[in-house]
Phi, psi and omega in degrees: 000315180298319181294324176296320180297315180294316180299319178300317180295319180295320179297317178295322179293316180296319179298318179297316179298319180297315181294319180296316180297316180296316180298319180295320180295322178295319180293324182285340181293129181249144176278154182268132181269139174252128182253143172234145179216137180222132178272131181230131178231125175251120186305131178060027182211233188274153169230127184204168172247125171272122184243151180211137178237132179217167180206158174259108183243120182053041176079007183235136177285126180231153174279140182257110184258161174059037174247146183266127179250136177254133185249126181241147167260118183263120179228117181051049178065012176253133181263119178252114182290129178264330180155191185228156177217145180246130181293147177274192182295339178269007181076016184245155176210157177230131179243117183264142173259145175295311173194175182288341177292349180277353174234161186244139174274168175273192184293342178262015182061033178249133176271132182241123183237142175234131176253127187236138172238122186283346181096161176212198185291343182251334186229148174285160175289156181207164176213158180218128179261146181219128179233141180201158174250162185272116178237148177242148171243119176260106185238146178204165178264133178228156177238123178235122181051046178066012176249132180273133178231156165251127175245141183216140177240132182259124187230138171282108191295323187287332180251356182053039178246149179286154181248119184257144172080013175268142183269125178249144179251141180243126184222164172246130181298138173223164186298315184255315183214131181299149176272120184279125176271303175214132188269322183240111178223098183285135177293140182276196183296342177262007181071023191237151169236155176224114187235125179287145176256120182299151176280157172087009176284120182292143174209147179298124185060020178080009183261135175243146170248113185262131176257134170244120193234127163265110193260115169052048176290141180293335183262329189237359182073214179248126181233133180234144171234137182249135181236122175278122185231110181277055186236010182280168173288127187293124171231152182260133178287111182260016180297138179257020187302319183269007180261164179273096180234168181297333184260009179281165173295165191293338175285354175243031179299136177305145186297324184293331177286338175275320185282308186300310180299326179290320178297316178298317180297314179295323180295315181294316179296325178297318178295317180298315180295320178299316179295317180298317180300316180294322178297320176297323181292319180295318182295331182273340183276000000 
């Protein structure tokens, strides 16, 4: 009987140690972060990296927010730190470059970038490599036989050679989602595309902003060119944002709502002061 009692206690102690160890191991286990990085160049405008951090937690993909990512320019196996970016609540961050001259290419005229996450108490460290070459899109509006076209030439900037067989997308900018004109337009032997623009596309004051996009190329990243085209169907901007309306911000409050309440307030206080003054006169008389 005594041996059974001792055996039972030993078994419970071993079980407790096992459960504690298992619980500690589960708490110590860190999830792996997955990083995404995309290079974006807008002609005559911004150059930046779109970054994203996610992880699989308990079998579900989640965005990893508030983590610091370090961006390096890798040249001949040397890491040159460019700066840091912190992901937002959606797990995304954007790191802007002043221009491409602020980073260096390797001997093959390829830019090599590494995005690194050192890890924290919840997630393991991770890194993501990104390589791209410098490409330009020269886009403009032309009219041939009374038909409007956008023509664009894709050029490898570092070698000044045309790029053949790359697919360019043509869109018209819209507030929420661009309007696709033509999605797949491969550059010809001259590195050029020619895309007709349909008539009747509405634009404020008749102006359209046309995008020519090389989208997420393995070799060149994402490159955009913007073309201002005064060929749209004229529409008038009927927005009341700058007017004094009931739904405007308070610095645009309608004038009658400013004047009438103040007039009523001063009138009521005038009556109150008049009555108080008369009461003092009556009390003294």
